[in-house]
CHARMM internal coordinates of N, CA and C (Angstrom, degrees):
IC EDIT
DIST 1 N 1 CA 1.4485
DIST 1 CA 1 C 1.5329
ANGL 1 N 1 CA 1 C 105.65
DIST 1 C 2 N 1.2872
ANGL 1 CA 1 C 2 N 117.82
DIHE 1 N 1 CA 1 C 2 N 130.69
DIST 2 N 2 CA 1.4219
ANGL 1 C 2 N 2 CA 121.45
DIHE 1 CA 1 C 2 N 2 CA 177.43
DIST 2 CA 2 C 1.5645
ANGL 2 N 2 CA 2 C 110.29
DIHE 1 C 2 N 2 CA 2 C -96.67
DIST 2 C 3 N 1.3234
ANGL 2 CA 2 C 3 N 114.54
DIHE 2 N 2 CA 2 C 3 N 131.95
DIST 3 N 3 CA 1.4612
ANGL 2 C 3 N 3 CA 122.24
DIHE 2 CA 2 C 3 N 3 CA -178.61
DIST 3 CA 3 C 1.4923
ANGL 3 N 3 CA 3 C 110.45
DIHE 2 C 3 N 3 CA 3 C -93.61
DIST 3 C 4 N 1.3769
ANGL 3 CA 3 C 4 N 113.87
DIHE 3 N 3 CA 3 C 4 N 140.54
DIST 4 N 4 CA 1.4138
ANGL 3 C 4 N 4 CA 116.44
DIHE 3 CA 3 C 4 N 4 CA 177.75
DIST 4 CA 4 C 1.5343
ANGL 4 N 4 CA 4 C 108.65
DIHE 3 C 4 N 4 CA 4 C -72.87
DIST 4 C 5 N 1.2522
ANGL 4 CA 4 C 5 N 116.51
DIHE 4 N 4 CA 4 C 5 N 159.43
DIST 5 N 5 CA 1.4664
ANGL 4 C 5 N 5 CA 124.42
DIHE 4 CA 4 C 5 N 5 CA -179.81
DIST 5 CA 5 C 1.5317
ANGL 5 N 5 CA 5 C 109.26
DIHE 4 C 5 N 5 CA 5 C -58.17
DIST 5 C 6 N 1.3380
ANGL 5 CA 5 C 6 N 117.73
DIHE 5 N 5 CA 5 C 6 N -36.77
DIST 6 N 6 CA 1.4908
ANGL 5 C 6 N 6 CA 120.73
DIHE 5 CA 5 C 6 N 6 CA 178.13
DIST 6 CA 6 C 1.5469
ANGL 6 N 6 CA 6 C 110.52
DIHE 5 C 6 N 6 CA 6 C -64.22
DIST 6 C 7 N 1.3248
ANGL 6 CA 6 C 7 N 112.98
DIHE 6 N 6 CA 6 C 7 N -47.43
DIST 7 N 7 CA 1.5143
ANGL 6 C 7 N 7 CA 114.37
DIHE 6 CA 6 C 7 N 7 CA 177.75
DIST 7 CA 7 C 1.4650
ANGL 7 N 7 CA 7 C 113.30
DIHE 6 C 7 N 7 CA 7 C -64.40
DIST 7 C 8 N 1.4010
ANGL 7 CA 7 C 8 N 115.96
DIHE 7 N 7 CA 7 C 8 N -42.59
DIST 8 N 8 CA 1.4356
ANGL 7 C 8 N 8 CA 116.85
DIHE 7 CA 7 C 8 N 8 CA 178.57
DIST 8 CA 8 C 1.4964
ANGL 8 N 8 CA 8 C 113.08
DIHE 7 C 8 N 8 CA 8 C -56.87
DIST 8 C 9 N 1.3519
ANGL 8 CA 8 C 9 N 115.84
DIHE 8 N 8 CA 8 C 9 N -44.39
DIST 9 N 9 CA 1.5230
ANGL 8 C 9 N 9 CA 120.10
DIHE 8 CA 8 C 9 N 9 CA 178.74
DIST 9 CA 9 C 1.4918
ANGL 9 N 9 CA 9 C 111.86
DIHE 8 C 9 N 9 CA 9 C -62.25
DIST 9 C 10 N 1.3170
ANGL 9 CA 9 C 10 N 118.23
DIHE 9 N 9 CA 9 C 10 N -38.43
DIST 10 N 10 CA 1.5029
ANGL 9 C 10 N 10 CA 121.18
DIHE 9 CA 9 C 10 N 10 CA 174.74
DIST 10 CA 10 C 1.5161
ANGL 10 N 10 CA 10 C 112.51
DIHE 9 C 10 N 10 CA 10 C -60.17
DIST 10 C 11 N 1.3321
ANGL 10 CA 10 C 11 N 112.88
DIHE 10 N 10 CA 10 C 11 N -50.20
DIST 11 N 11 CA 1.4871
ANGL 10 C 11 N 11 CA 118.83
DIHE 10 CA 10 C 11 N 11 CA 177.47
DIST 11 CA 11 C 1.5032
ANGL 11 N 11 CA 11 C 113.55
DIHE 10 C 11 N 11 CA 11 C -56.52
DIST 11 C 12 N 1.3561
ANGL 11 CA 11 C 12 N 119.13
DIHE 11 N 11 CA 11 C 12 N -39.88
DIST 12 N 12 CA 1.4275
ANGL 11 C 12 N 12 CA 122.70
DIHE 11 CA 11 C 12 N 12 CA -177.38
DIST 12 CA 12 C 1.5746
ANGL 12 N 12 CA 12 C 106.94
DIHE 11 C 12 N 12 CA 12 C -74.43
DIST 12 C 13 N 1.2608
ANGL 12 CA 12 C 13 N 118.77
DIHE 12 N 12 CA 12 C 13 N -29.63
DIST 13 N 13 CA 1.5122
ANGL 12 C 13 N 13 CA 120.65
DIHE 12 CA 12 C 13 N 13 CA 174.61
DIST 13 CA 13 C 1.5792
ANGL 13 N 13 CA 13 C 109.93
DIHE 12 C 13 N 13 CA 13 C -68.55
DIST 13 C 14 N 1.3345
ANGL 13 CA 13 C 14 N 113.83
DIHE 13 N 13 CA 13 C 14 N -41.08
DIST 14 N 14 CA 1.4861
ANGL 13 C 14 N 14 CA 114.16
DIHE 13 CA 13 C 14 N 14 CA 176.46
DIST 14 CA 14 C 1.5512
ANGL 14 N 14 CA 14 C 111.86
DIHE 13 C 14 N 14 CA 14 C -64.15
DIST 14 C 15 N 1.3737
ANGL 14 CA 14 C 15 N 115.20
DIHE 14 N 14 CA 14 C 15 N -40.50
DIST 15 N 15 CA 1.3654
ANGL 14 C 15 N 15 CA 117.76
DIHE 14 CA 14 C 15 N 15 CA -177.03
DIST 15 CA 15 C 1.5536
ANGL 15 N 15 CA 15 C 111.20
DIHE 14 C 15 N 15 CA 15 C -68.43
DIST 15 C 16 N 1.2897
ANGL 15 CA 15 C 16 N 117.35
DIHE 15 N 15 CA 15 C 16 N -39.30
DIST 16 N 16 CA 1.4359
ANGL 15 C 16 N 16 CA 120.98
DIHE 15 CA 15 C 16 N 16 CA 176.47
DIST 16 CA 16 C 1.5435
ANGL 16 N 16 CA 16 C 115.03
DIHE 15 C 16 N 16 CA 16 C -61.45
DIST 16 C 17 N 1.3767
ANGL 16 CA 16 C 17 N 113.22
DIHE 16 N 16 CA 16 C 17 N -36.62
DIST 17 N 17 CA 1.4384
ANGL 16 C 17 N 17 CA 121.26
DIHE 16 CA 16 C 17 N 17 CA -179.28
DIST 17 CA 17 C 1.5317
ANGL 17 N 17 CA 17 C 107.93
DIHE 16 C 17 N 17 CA 17 C -67.46
DIST 17 C 18 N 1.3631
ANGL 17 CA 17 C 18 N 119.29
DIHE 17 N 17 CA 17 C 18 N -44.38
DIST 18 N 18 CA 1.4255
ANGL 17 C 18 N 18 CA 124.32
DIHE 17 CA 17 C 18 N 18 CA 179.98
DIST 18 CA 18 C 1.5723
ANGL 18 N 18 CA 18 C 111.39
DIHE 17 C 18 N 18 CA 18 C -62.11
DIST 18 C 19 N 1.3273
ANGL 18 CA 18 C 19 N 119.38
DIHE 18 N 18 CA 18 C 19 N -41.77
DIST 19 N 19 CA 1.4368
ANGL 18 C 19 N 19 CA 119.36
DIHE 18 CA 18 C 19 N 19 CA -175.83
DIST 19 CA 19 C 1.5967
ANGL 19 N 19 CA 19 C 109.56
DIHE 18 C 19 N 19 CA 19 C -76.51
DIST 19 C 20 N 1.3309
ANGL 19 CA 19 C 20 N 114.23
DIHE 19 N 19 CA 19 C 20 N -28.62
DIST 20 N 20 CA 1.4562
ANGL 19 C 20 N 20 CA 119.74
DIHE 19 CA 19 C 20 N 20 CA 175.18
DIST 20 CA 20 C 1.5589
ANGL 20 N 20 CA 20 C 109.90
DIHE 19 C 20 N 20 CA 20 C -65.93
DIST 20 C 21 N 1.3740
ANGL 20 CA 20 C 21 N 115.95
DIHE 20 N 20 CA 20 C 21 N -44.69
DIST 21 N 21 CA 1.4541
ANGL 20 C 21 N 21 CA 121.80
DIHE 20 CA 20 C 21 N 21 CA 179.74
DIST 21 CA 21 C 1.4736
ANGL 21 N 21 CA 21 C 107.00
DIHE 20 C 21 N 21 CA 21 C -62.38
DIST 21 C 22 N 1.3667
ANGL 21 CA 21 C 22 N 118.79
DIHE 21 N 21 CA 21 C 22 N -43.51
DIST 22 N 22 CA 1.4817
ANGL 21 C 22 N 22 CA 121.69
DIHE 21 CA 21 C 22 N 22 CA -178.04
DIST 22 CA 22 C 1.5664
ANGL 22 N 22 CA 22 C 109.47
DIHE 21 C 22 N 22 CA 22 C -54.44
DIST 22 C 23 N 1.3567
ANGL 22 CA 22 C 23 N 116.39
DIHE 22 N 22 CA 22 C 23 N -46.97
DIST 23 N 23 CA 1.4501
ANGL 22 C 23 N 23 CA 118.87
DIHE 22 CA 22 C 23 N 23 CA -174.06
DIST 23 CA 23 C 1.5192
ANGL 23 N 23 CA 23 C 109.30
DIHE 22 C 23 N 23 CA 23 C -71.22
DIST 23 C 24 N 1.3030
ANGL 23 CA 23 C 24 N 117.23
DIHE 23 N 23 CA 23 C 24 N -35.23
DIST 24 N 24 CA 1.4787
ANGL 23 C 24 N 24 CA 120.73
DIHE 23 CA 23 C 24 N 24 CA 177.38
DIST 24 CA 24 C 1.5472
ANGL 24 N 24 CA 24 C 109.52
DIHE 23 C 24 N 24 CA 24 C -62.81
DIST 24 C 25 N 1.2737
ANGL 24 CA 24 C 25 N 118.99
DIHE 24 N 24 CA 24 C 25 N -54.90
DIST 25 N 25 CA 1.4941
ANGL 24 C 25 N 25 CA 122.27
DIHE 24 CA 24 C 25 N 25 CA 177.65
DIST 25 CA 25 C 1.5031
ANGL 25 N 25 CA 25 C 113.81
DIHE 24 C 25 N 25 CA 25 C -58.01
DIST 25 C 26 N 1.3090
ANGL 25 CA 25 C 26 N 118.28
DIHE 25 N 25 CA 25 C 26 N -38.17
DIST 26 N 26 CA 1.4758
ANGL 25 C 26 N 26 CA 122.47
DIHE 25 CA 25 C 26 N 26 CA -179.27
DIST 26 CA 26 C 1.4573
ANGL 26 N 26 CA 26 C 107.93
DIHE 25 C 26 N 26 CA 26 C -65.19
DIST 26 C 27 N 1.3411
ANGL 26 CA 26 C 27 N 116.05
DIHE 26 N 26 CA 26 C 27 N -45.94
DIST 27 N 27 CA 1.6006
ANGL 26 C 27 N 27 CA 116.74
DIHE 26 CA 26 C 27 N 27 CA -176.69
DIST 27 CA 27 C 1.4935
ANGL 27 N 27 CA 27 C 107.91
DIHE 26 C 27 N 27 CA 27 C -68.84
DIST 27 C 28 N 1.2607
ANGL 27 CA 27 C 28 N 121.88
DIHE 27 N 27 CA 27 C 28 N -40.16
DIST 28 N 28 CA 1.4856
ANGL 27 C 28 N 28 CA 122.63
DIHE 27 CA 27 C 28 N 28 CA 177.09
DIST 28 CA 28 C 1.4813
ANGL 28 N 28 CA 28 C 108.20
DIHE 27 C 28 N 28 CA 28 C -58.57
DIST 28 C 29 N 1.3533
ANGL 28 CA 28 C 29 N 120.23
DIHE 28 N 28 CA 28 C 29 N -45.58
DIST 29 N 29 CA 1.4612
ANGL 28 C 29 N 29 CA 122.64
DIHE 28 CA 28 C 29 N 29 CA 178.03
DIST 29 CA 29 C 1.5246
ANGL 29 N 29 CA 29 C 113.38
DIHE 28 C 29 N 29 CA 29 C -57.83
DIST 29 C 30 N 1.2353
ANGL 29 CA 29 C 30 N 115.66
DIHE 29 N 29 CA 29 C 30 N -39.81
DIST 30 N 30 CA 1.4594
ANGL 29 C 30 N 30 CA 120.14
DIHE 29 CA 29 C 30 N 30 CA 176.38
DIST 30 CA 30 C 1.5051
ANGL 30 N 30 CA 30 C 118.28
DIHE 29 C 30 N 30 CA 30 C -61.97
DIST 30 C 31 N 1.3121
ANGL 30 CA 30 C 31 N 114.60
DIHE 30 N 30 CA 30 C 31 N -22.30
DIST 31 N 31 CA 1.4855
ANGL 30 C 31 N 31 CA 125.04
DIHE 30 CA 30 C 31 N 31 CA -178.92
DIST 31 CA 31 C 1.5529
ANGL 31 N 31 CA 31 C 107.36
DIHE 30 C 31 N 31 CA 31 C -78.41
DIST 31 C 32 N 1.3265
ANGL 31 CA 31 C 32 N 121.33
DIHE 31 N 31 CA 31 C 32 N -19.27
DIST 32 N 32 CA 1.3979
ANGL 31 C 32 N 32 CA 125.96
DIHE 31 CA 31 C 32 N 32 CA -179.77
DIST 32 CA 32 C 1.4844
ANGL 32 N 32 CA 32 C 114.99
DIHE 31 C 32 N 32 CA 32 C -134.70
DIST 32 C 33 N 1.3391
ANGL 32 CA 32 C 33 N 118.68
DIHE 32 N 32 CA 32 C 33 N 60.01
DIST 33 N 33 CA 1.4614
ANGL 32 C 33 N 33 CA 122.99
DIHE 32 CA 32 C 33 N 33 CA -176.19
DIST 33 CA 33 C 1.5473
ANGL 33 N 33 CA 33 C 109.17
DIHE 32 C 33 N 33 CA 33 C -65.43
DIST 33 C 34 N 1.3163
ANGL 33 CA 33 C 34 N 115.99
DIHE 33 N 33 CA 33 C 34 N 150.18
DIST 34 N 34 CA 1.4395
ANGL 33 C 34 N 34 CA 121.72
DIHE 33 CA 33 C 34 N 34 CA 173.89
DIST 34 CA 34 C 1.5578
ANGL 34 N 34 CA 34 C 115.90
DIHE 33 C 34 N 34 CA 34 C 65.37
DIST 34 C 35 N 1.3488
ANGL 34 CA 34 C 35 N 113.52
DIHE 34 N 34 CA 34 C 35 N 23.24
DIST 35 N 35 CA 1.4736
ANGL 34 C 35 N 35 CA 121.27
DIHE 34 CA 34 C 35 N 35 CA 174.57
DIST 35 CA 35 C 1.5041
ANGL 35 N 35 CA 35 C 111.24
DIHE 34 C 35 N 35 CA 35 C -118.40
DIST 35 C 36 N 1.3760
ANGL 35 CA 35 C 36 N 118.19
DIHE 35 N 35 CA 35 C 36 N 164.77
DIST 36 N 36 CA 1.4279
ANGL 35 C 36 N 36 CA 117.88
DIHE 35 CA 35 C 36 N 36 CA -179.26
DIST 36 CA 36 C 1.5104
ANGL 36 N 36 CA 36 C 108.00
DIHE 35 C 36 N 36 CA 36 C -71.70
DIST 36 C 37 N 1.2799
ANGL 36 CA 36 C 37 N 119.02
DIHE 36 N 36 CA 36 C 37 N -36.11
DIST 37 N 37 CA 1.5187
ANGL 36 C 37 N 37 CA 120.73
DIHE 36 CA 36 C 37 N 37 CA 175.97
DIST 37 CA 37 C 1.4629
ANGL 37 N 37 CA 37 C 109.39
DIHE 36 C 37 N 37 CA 37 C -60.97
DIST 37 C 38 N 1.3078
ANGL 37 CA 37 C 38 N 120.29
DIHE 37 N 37 CA 37 C 38 N -43.26
DIST 38 N 38 CA 1.4911
ANGL 37 C 38 N 38 CA 121.77
DIHE 37 CA 37 C 38 N 38 CA -179.12
DIST 38 CA 38 C 1.5565
ANGL 38 N 38 CA 38 C 110.16
DIHE 37 C 38 N 38 CA 38 C -60.64
DIST 38 C 39 N 1.3230
ANGL 38 CA 38 C 39 N 114.27
DIHE 38 N 38 CA 38 C 39 N -42.41
DIST 39 N 39 CA 1.4536
ANGL 38 C 39 N 39 CA 114.74
DIHE 38 CA 38 C 39 N 39 CA 177.60
DIST 39 CA 39 C 1.4578
ANGL 39 N 39 CA 39 C 117.01
DIHE 38 C 39 N 39 CA 39 C -68.32
DIST 39 C 40 N 1.3294
ANGL 39 CA 39 C 40 N 117.54
DIHE 39 N 39 CA 39 C 40 N -30.62
DIST 40 N 40 CA 1.4155
ANGL 39 C 40 N 40 CA 123.35
DIHE 39 CA 39 C 40 N 40 CA 175.61
DIST 40 CA 40 C 1.5201
ANGL 40 N 40 CA 40 C 108.99
DIHE 39 C 40 N 40 CA 40 C -68.27
DIST 40 C 41 N 1.3522
ANGL 40 CA 40 C 41 N 115.19
DIHE 40 N 40 CA 40 C 41 N -48.28
DIST 41 N 41 CA 1.4438
ANGL 40 C 41 N 41 CA 116.62
DIHE 40 CA 40 C 41 N 41 CA 178.35
DIST 41 CA 41 C 1.5346
ANGL 41 N 41 CA 41 C 115.36
DIHE 40 C 41 N 41 CA 41 C -63.54
DIST 41 C 42 N 1.3378
ANGL 41 CA 41 C 42 N 117.81
DIHE 41 N 41 CA 41 C 42 N -30.95
DIST 42 N 42 CA 1.4658
ANGL 41 C 42 N 42 CA 121.11
DIHE 41 CA 41 C 42 N 42 CA 172.42
DIST 42 CA 42 C 1.4804
ANGL 42 N 42 CA 42 C 110.61
DIHE 41 C 42 N 42 CA 42 C -64.11
DIST 42 C 43 N 1.3989
ANGL 42 CA 42 C 43 N 120.45
DIHE 42 N 42 CA 42 C 43 N -40.90
DIST 43 N 43 CA 1.4422
ANGL 42 C 43 N 43 CA 123.34
DIHE 42 CA 42 C 43 N 43 CA 177.78
DIST 43 CA 43 C 1.4801
ANGL 43 N 43 CA 43 C 112.49
DIHE 42 C 43 N 43 CA 43 C -66.59
DIST 43 C 44 N 1.3314
ANGL 43 CA 43 C 44 N 119.86
DIHE 43 N 43 CA 43 C 44 N -39.74
DIST 44 N 44 CA 1.4456
ANGL 43 C 44 N 44 CA 121.55
DIHE 43 CA 43 C 44 N 44 CA 174.73
DIST 44 CA 44 C 1.5379
ANGL 44 N 44 CA 44 C 111.16
DIHE 43 C 44 N 44 CA 44 C -63.83
DIST 44 C 45 N 1.3339
ANGL 44 CA 44 C 45 N 115.40
DIHE 44 N 44 CA 44 C 45 N -39.73
DIST 45 N 45 CA 1.5190
ANGL 44 C 45 N 45 CA 118.28
DIHE 44 CA 44 C 45 N 45 CA 176.25
DIST 45 CA 45 C 1.4195
ANGL 45 N 45 CA 45 C 111.13
DIHE 44 C 45 N 45 CA 45 C -60.37
DIST 45 C 46 N 1.4190
ANGL 45 CA 45 C 46 N 118.93
DIHE 45 N 45 CA 45 C 46 N -44.18
DIST 46 N 46 CA 1.4564
ANGL 45 C 46 N 46 CA 118.63
DIHE 45 CA 45 C 46 N 46 CA -179.72
DIST 46 CA 46 C 1.5710
ANGL 46 N 46 CA 46 C 111.19
DIHE 45 C 46 N 46 CA 46 C -66.38
DIST 46 C 47 N 1.3118
ANGL 46 CA 46 C 47 N 119.80
DIHE 46 N 46 CA 46 C 47 N -34.69
DIST 47 N 47 CA 1.3931
ANGL 46 C 47 N 47 CA 125.27
DIHE 46 CA 46 C 47 N 47 CA 179.18
DIST 47 CA 47 C 1.6222
ANGL 47 N 47 CA 47 C 106.96
DIHE 46 C 47 N 47 CA 47 C -63.81
DIST 47 C 48 N 1.3128
ANGL 47 CA 47 C 48 N 115.76
DIHE 47 N 47 CA 47 C 48 N -41.72
DIST 48 N 48 CA 1.4629
ANGL 47 C 48 N 48 CA 120.23
DIHE 47 CA 47 C 48 N 48 CA -179.17
DIST 48 CA 48 C 1.5338
ANGL 48 N 48 CA 48 C 108.30
DIHE 47 C 48 N 48 CA 48 C -64.44
DIST 48 C 49 N 1.3691
ANGL 48 CA 48 C 49 N 117.79
DIHE 48 N 48 CA 48 C 49 N -43.16
DIST 49 N 49 CA 1.4240
ANGL 48 C 49 N 49 CA 121.76
DIHE 48 CA 48 C 49 N 49 CA 177.24
DIST 49 CA 49 C 1.5273
ANGL 49 N 49 CA 49 C 112.55
DIHE 48 C 49 N 49 CA 49 C -60.58
DIST 49 C 50 N 1.2704
ANGL 49 CA 49 C 50 N 116.63
DIHE 49 N 49 CA 49 C 50 N -37.63
DIST 50 N 50 CA 1.5047
ANGL 49 C 50 N 50 CA 118.56
DIHE 49 CA 49 C 50 N 50 CA 177.08
DIST 50 CA 50 C 1.4798
ANGL 50 N 50 CA 50 C 110.32
DIHE 49 C 50 N 50 CA 50 C -68.42
DIST 50 C 51 N 1.3637
ANGL 50 CA 50 C 51 N 117.23
DIHE 50 N 50 CA 50 C 51 N -36.69
DIST 51 N 51 CA 1.5016
ANGL 50 C 51 N 51 CA 118.37
DIHE 50 CA 50 C 51 N 51 CA 178.67
DIST 51 CA 51 C 1.5662
ANGL 51 N 51 CA 51 C 107.20
DIHE 50 C 51 N 51 CA 51 C -64.89
DIST 51 C 52 N 1.3097
ANGL 51 CA 51 C 52 N 117.66
DIHE 51 N 51 CA 51 C 52 N -38.87
DIST 52 N 52 CA 1.5220
ANGL 51 C 52 N 52 CA 123.36
DIHE 51 CA 51 C 52 N 52 CA 176.38
DIST 52 CA 52 C 1.4543
ANGL 52 N 52 CA 52 C 109.38
DIHE 51 C 52 N 52 CA 52 C -57.22
DIST 52 C 53 N 1.3529
ANGL 52 CA 52 C 53 N 116.57
DIHE 52 N 52 CA 52 C 53 N -47.84
DIST 53 N 53 CA 1.4383
ANGL 52 C 53 N 53 CA 122.32
DIHE 52 CA 52 C 53 N 53 CA 179.92
DIST 53 CA 53 C 1.5131
ANGL 53 N 53 CA 53 C 112.40
DIHE 52 C 53 N 53 CA 53 C -60.85
DIST 53 C 54 N 1.3383
ANGL 53 CA 53 C 54 N 115.74
DIHE 53 N 53 CA 53 C 54 N -39.78
DIST 54 N 54 CA 1.4619
ANGL 53 C 54 N 54 CA 119.81
DIHE 53 CA 53 C 54 N 54 CA 179.55
DIST 54 CA 54 C 1.4524
ANGL 54 N 54 CA 54 C 113.58
DIHE 53 C 54 N 54 CA 54 C -65.75
DIST 54 C 55 N 1.4302
ANGL 54 CA 54 C 55 N 117.62
DIHE 54 N 54 CA 54 C 55 N -41.00
DIST 55 N 55 CA 1.4065
ANGL 54 C 55 N 55 CA 123.32
DIHE 54 CA 54 C 55 N 55 CA 178.91
DIST 55 CA 55 C 1.5492
ANGL 55 N 55 CA 55 C 111.45
DIHE 54 C 55 N 55 CA 55 C -64.75
DIST 55 C 56 N 1.4229
ANGL 55 CA 55 C 56 N 113.06
DIHE 55 N 55 CA 55 C 56 N -33.95
DIST 56 N 56 CA 1.4184
ANGL 55 C 56 N 56 CA 120.80
DIHE 55 CA 55 C 56 N 56 CA -174.94
DIST 56 CA 56 C 1.5388
ANGL 56 N 56 CA 56 C 112.55
DIHE 55 C 56 N 56 CA 56 C -65.99
DIST 56 C 57 N 1.2943
ANGL 56 CA 56 C 57 N 116.91
DIHE 56 N 56 CA 56 C 57 N -23.73
DIST 57 N 57 CA 1.4841
ANGL 56 C 57 N 57 CA 124.55
DIHE 56 CA 56 C 57 N 57 CA 177.81
DIST 57 CA 57 C 1.5891
ANGL 57 N 57 CA 57 C 111.71
DIHE 56 C 57 N 57 CA 57 C -62.72
DIST 57 C 58 N 1.3251
ANGL 57 CA 57 C 58 N 114.40
DIHE 57 N 57 CA 57 C 58 N -31.79
DIST 58 N 58 CA 1.4361
ANGL 57 C 58 N 58 CA 119.16
DIHE 57 CA 57 C 58 N 58 CA -177.71
DIST 58 CA 58 C 1.5673
ANGL 58 N 58 CA 58 C 114.90
DIHE 57 C 58 N 58 CA 58 C -85.13
END
COOR INIT
IC SEED 1 N 1 CA 1 C
IC BUILD
């Protein structure tokens, strides 16, 4: 299935957003190692990385 340029650009924007959020959450988590909040932020970061990988498939 061929994607239109408009759809492709939208998918790239989604992907960029997810990887940006991954890096933000990861850096926040590094500021509070060994805390419950740090663990939660790491989990959110990993979720965002998974979303990035999902969008990358398209």
